[in-house]
C-alpha positions as CSV (number, residue, x, y, z in Angstrom):
1,X,-33.7,-19.7,14.2
2,X,-30.5,-17.6,14.6
3,X,-27.3,-19.1,15.9
4,X,-24.7,-16.7,17.4
5,X,-21.3,-18.1,17.4
6,X,-18.4,-16.4,19.3
7,X,-15.0,-17.1,18.2
8,X,-11.6,-15.6,18.5
9,X,-9.0,-15.5,15.8
10,X,-5.6,-15.5,17.2
11,X,-2.9,-13.7,15.2
12,X,0.6,-14.1,16.4
13,X,2.0,-10.6,17.2
14,X,5.7,-10.4,17.5
15,X,6.9,-9.5,20.9
16,X,7.8,-5.9,19.8
17,X,4.4,-5.5,18.1
18,X,5.9,-5.7,14.7
19,X,4.8,-7.5,11.6
20,X,6.4,-10.7,10.3
21,X,6.1,-11.8,6.7
22,X,5.5,-15.3,8.2
23,X,2.2,-14.1,9.7
24,X,0.9,-14.2,6.1
25,X,1.0,-18.0,6.3
26,X,1.9,-20.7,3.8
27,X,0.1,-19.8,0.7
28,X,1.0,-23.0,-1.3
29,X,-0.4,-25.2,1.5
30,X,-3.4,-23.1,2.4
31,X,-4.5,-22.2,-1.2
32,X,-3.5,-25.1,-3.3
33,X,-6.3,-24.6,-5.9
34,X,-6.8,-20.8,-5.8
35,X,-3.1,-19.9,-5.6
36,X,-1.8,-16.4,-4.8
37,X,-4.1,-14.1,-6.6
38,X,-7.6,-12.6,-6.1
39,X,-9.5,-9.9,-7.9
40,X,-9.4,-6.1,-7.5
41,X,-13.0,-6.2,-6.5
42,X,-12.3,-8.6,-3.5
43,X,-9.3,-6.4,-2.4
44,X,-11.5,-3.2,-2.6
45,X,-14.2,-5.0,-0.7
46,X,-11.8,-5.5,2.1
47,X,-10.2,-2.1,2.0
48,X,-13.4,0.0,1.5
49,X,-15.3,-1.8,4.2
50,X,-12.4,-1.5,6.7
51,X,-12.1,2.3,5.7
52,X,-15.9,2.8,6.3
53,X,-15.7,1.1,9.7
54,X,-12.7,3.1,10.8
55,X,-14.3,6.4,9.4
56,X,-17.5,5.6,11.4
57,X,-15.8,4.7,14.5
58,X,-12.9,7.1,14.6
59,X,-13.6,9.9,12.1
60,X,-12.2,10.5,8.6
61,X,-8.9,12.0,9.8
62,X,-8.0,9.1,12.1
63,X,-9.2,6.5,9.5
64,X,-6.8,8.1,7.0
65,X,-3.9,8.2,9.5
66,X,-4.5,4.5,10.3
67,X,-4.6,3.5,6.6
68,X,-1.4,5.4,6.0
69,X,0.3,3.7,8.9
70,X,-0.9,0.2,7.8
71,X,0.5,1.1,4.3
72,X,3.8,2.0,5.8
73,X,4.1,-1.2,7.7
74,X,3.2,-3.1,4.5
75,X,5.6,-1.1,2.3
76,X,8.5,-1.8,4.6
77,X,7.6,-5.5,4.6
78,X,7.3,-5.5,0.9
79,X,10.7,-3.8,0.5
80,X,12.4,-6.2,2.8
81,X,10.8,-9.2,1.3
82,X,10.8,-8.4,-2.4
83,X,13.4,-5.6,-3.2
84,X,17.1,-5.5,-3.3
85,X,18.0,-2.6,-1.1
86,X,21.7,-2.6,-2.1
87,X,20.9,-1.4,-5.6
88,X,21.6,2.2,-6.8
89,X,18.6,4.5,-6.7
90,X,17.8,4.2,-10.4
91,X,18.1,0.4,-10.4
92,X,16.0,0.2,-7.2
93,X,13.1,2.3,-8.8
94,X,13.3,0.1,-11.8
95,X,13.0,-2.9,-9.7
96,X,10.0,-1.3,-7.7
97,X,8.3,-0.7,-11.1
98,X,8.8,-4.4,-12.1
99,X,7.7,-5.7,-8.8
100,X,4.5,-3.6,-8.8
101,X,3.8,-5.1,-12.2
102,X,4.6,-8.6,-11.1
103,X,2.2,-8.3,-8.2
104,X,-0.4,-6.5,-10.2
105,X,-0.2,-3.5,-7.7
106,X,-0.2,-0.9,-10.4
107,X,1.9,0.6,-13.1
108,X,4.5,2.7,-11.3
109,X,6.6,5.2,-13.2
110,X,9.0,8.0,-11.9
111,X,8.2,11.4,-13.3
112,X,10.7,13.5,-11.4
113,X,13.7,12.8,-9.2
114,X,15.8,15.0,-7.1
115,X,18.3,12.6,-5.7
116,X,20.2,15.5,-3.8
117,X,17.0,16.6,-1.9
118,X,15.5,13.0,-2.0
119,X,12.3,14.4,-3.6
120,X,10.3,12.4,-6.1
121,X,7.2,12.5,-8.2
122,X,5.8,9.1,-9.1
123,X,2.7,8.1,-10.9
124,X,0.6,4.8,-10.4
125,X,-1.9,3.7,-13.2
126,X,-4.3,0.9,-12.9
127,X,-3.6,0.9,-9.0
128,X,-5.6,-1.3,-6.6
129,X,-7.0,1.5,-4.7
130,X,-8.9,3.8,-7.1
131,X,-8.6,3.2,-10.8
132,X,-12.1,3.1,-12.1
133,X,-13.8,4.8,-9.1
134,X,-16.3,7.5,-9.6
135,X,-15.0,11.1,-9.5
136,X,-15.7,12.6,-6.1
137,X,-13.1,15.3,-6.1
138,X,-11.2,13.8,-3.2
139,X,-7.9,11.8,-3.3
140,X,-8.4,8.3,-1.7
141,X,-5.2,6.5,-2.0
142,X,-4.1,6.8,1.7
143,X,-3.0,3.3,1.9
144,X,-0.9,3.7,-1.3
145,X,0.7,6.9,0.4
146,X,1.8,4.7,3.3
147,X,2.9,1.8,1.1
148,X,5.2,4.1,-0.9
149,X,6.5,5.8,2.3
150,X,7.3,2.5,3.8
151,X,9.3,1.4,0.7
152,X,11.3,4.6,0.6
153,X,11.8,4.7,4.4
154,X,13.3,1.1,4.3
155,X,15.4,1.7,1.2
156,X,16.9,5.1,2.1
157,X,16.8,4.7,5.9
158,X,15.0,7.9,6.5
159,X,11.4,9.0,7.1
160,X,9.5,10.1,4.0
161,X,6.2,11.8,3.6
162,X,4.1,10.8,0.6
163,X,1.1,13.0,-0.6
164,X,-1.2,12.0,-3.3
165,X,-1.6,15.1,-5.4
166,X,-3.7,13.5,-8.4
167,X,-6.1,10.6,-8.2
168,X,-8.6,8.8,-10.4
169,X,-11.2,9.9,-7.9
170,X,-10.3,13.6,-8.5
171,X,-10.8,13.1,-12.3
172,X,-7.2,12.3,-13.2
173,X,-6.6,8.9,-15.0
174,X,-3.4,8.2,-13.1
175,X,-2.5,8.7,-9.4
176,X,0.5,11.1,-8.8
177,X,2.4,11.1,-5.6
178,X,4.9,13.6,-4.2
179,X,7.6,11.8,-2.1
180,X,9.9,13.9,0.1
181,X,11.9,13.7,3.4
182,X,9.9,14.5,6.4
């Protein structure tokens, strides 16, 4: 016997359709035994099944665009919630490195900076999106592109474009991102 249950999950959307950190809930009350952490496998299970559904329903280009947009939204919220936007650029980048380690997002390092033109090259090793994936020849860290763009957009107050130029899935052992003004 199969039972079908219809239910609706109501997520409070802000009146202006924006995201609020409070939408994440009270983790201490909600997860008193399991706490704030999960495994990379659980994260990837969620991300890659969402990616597959988006890809199948909307096509690869739209799926990538939506993952980038979601990453931008998350990066902005992360920056507002965890990062001190009043710091100088070098101190801010050091803080991003530390917060990524603290939250086990990845090991972020700055390879090149051009503060005059606001161009950067950063690497991320052991990242959530792709470290350990099979080599496919394609970059896959679209969410990370958006996440980094959201952080830079919020800190500097201008729109940035982030493009992954090396990826574990292309055979590199670290992801490399070019960050520049739009």
